[in-house]
Steps between C-alpha positions, in 0.01 A plus 500: 500500500796442262648146497796452733828435313624141535817618674296685764268200551806276543648737758169506690489121500856483639393741778204267575741208536722711726192581709415134528852422623489779756159384619618142552790635705252705708648827373157655459610860455737406218225285342257793509761725334562247223129448428442877511771549234339226290164674533653831397636338185193285419197620699258278305634166630266380774745256659737785594219656703397175669863422585539838666165449678641175641790699647258750654302206641818367665531841674128505591463821295143420395426839350777458244398135448152614405633775271734268308243221472237737360747620239590143415131412452457796266765336283399134554167428665576126497793531743440255780767657723361852448146399597634298793721772647236765437255283694754471787549879510124562510457247785777686692283811504190300595336530158378140513243528222739620230792304640305177473394586144865540396595175670218320326622635165852383584368157593302458178799614292737281700291192436584535132865583548796279427532248788872589526400841639200371688367750758153363561572360845661818629224719358234267638639511853492881505159513334352239737626694801355824368164338412481334840569834673235665284253222581579520873430875506175463304396198705544688827296789368223264370497316834457822694223625272313167508525480877369856537212431261420174678484673837270768358269234350491304829422822685215577258354150531521514880332843508223364275461194726480713816245724333286202400498343846429841651184516294390137488680352795772243482403164356678188383438582133652845527804370685549219247462737208753738649748219560449372148561847350824540697617154387420580136679832533813326633491255203470792254805675640693174528435446127602857422840451667562145377741600220737638763501177700818298442470141385706255291581590141344236267755236390441559130628860541830383649815358346554132567868560574500813717140468631481879463233682309590538131673813367575385144336161434603290205365164386704207371402258217400256776235749614661591833529865601811634675652834595711600197811618687508194726454258210767672290737474795421127528562447129834678519633351824336161539415378151286538192196313626159572660546494880189289551460281190876480423420537130767681296433876495664798329451868603350590163216250564363707787177688427353778718192370685278803446197340661684440830658846478155661472367282782790608727443868418127464572568325831754756610268784407233360732740375771789741540626312807615221264792719378668407827505137395704573185 
């Protein structure tokens, strides 16, 4: 496609600014018109598509949200907002698998974004709710299947026991063996369902300030791990020091704690109920 003349690009940018003004004043129709004109002039600018998608989101027009976000991602696959809103639109039509994938992409990209436009917390809340819903549905299905299988196994053991005592007569050894088998069977199925049983999230997977499970853990020079967004907020509003050690601390000193991040992801993969404690 031929390069857009500078005068046309400037006009498109002015239309984007007009759209932003209309959006802030809740004049959504006017904002959509302004962004559409900008897209007509410069169709290869991803932000024009995501801005219009945001307007469609305000109107709950999820079909158009999805269309605009997909176009934006064709132009810029690193757009946090496009992945995020695409994920929202997919969740709206109950496509949890693909919706969650888009939200996870948005979360990963958001973690590396400029803290001024930080979206990690908002994305996490939506993602956690979707993952918990997904886990709840799968857990109910697993529970039903395990219970059905357990009942069939108990029935088979009981039939075998009745057959044995019909042939050999009932004795203490047969009764004890049957009881032991049923007990062992119960333990096997209890173990099989253990990952779905709620318990406390380990302390080392939780932020020392919020006590919530980590979304974006960072470690300070003092060796303490915090939730990035919460710590950045502390540094900006309270003071440039570590909340626990009180040692001077600057935002650029924070380093992603990849080990804790992987541990959290592994724990959540095995224990989907923990998303509710985010």
